[in-house]
Structures are given as structure tokens and as C-alpha cells.
C-alpha positions, 0 to 999 in steps of 0.5 A: 510521485511517479511511476516508470514503464520498461518492458513490461516492469513498472517501478514508483518513486514515492507516492503520497495519497490518502487512506482512511482520510489519513496521509500514506507513503507508497512504493511500488514495482512489478516484474514479469517472471516465467511463470508469475507477474509479481507486485511488491508494494511498500506503505507507511504512515502515521496517523492521528487516531482520532482523525481516521475516519473508518473507526466509528466516531463514538469510538475515535472519540475515545481515542488519542495519540499517533499511529505509525505504521508500515507494510510490505505487500507482495502478490504474485499472479500466476499466468495460469490463474489465481493470486498469492499474497503475503 
């Protein structure tokens, strides 16, 4: 995937990556506001449970099937410090 940068704002096209040995799709954007910097991330995947490399092998051998998931993450980074996650 790709992203563009325009006056401090980042916007991506769909990005394909690997996470825990499985494919993941990510789209993100950022926005500078008066009091904070906002980061927005959308991610999804459809993982084969037995191939997720973060699960101990003894457990993953007992699992089978697909694990479709999606996530929306927002992060606010106030100019005066700290972070808020949602």
C-alpha cells in the first residue's frame, strides 16, 4: 500500500501486511487539530486459527477454523502530553 502526506496529514490506501504470521489489511489517517494529533486505524483479517504463530503449538493443534476479525483504533495525542486510546 501507499500513503500520502499533505500539510501534516497522512492518509493511506489499503496496506497489506503480516501480523502473527497471518495476513492483515490496514488503512490509516492522521489529523492535526488545535489541541491534539489524531490517529485513526482500521484493520481486518481472516486468519486460519491453527496457523496463528502467537498461540502455543500445543493449543493451536487443538484448534481449527477461520477467525475473521476487524478493528477500529483511534488514538488522541494531546499537544500537552499523554495519549488516549479507543
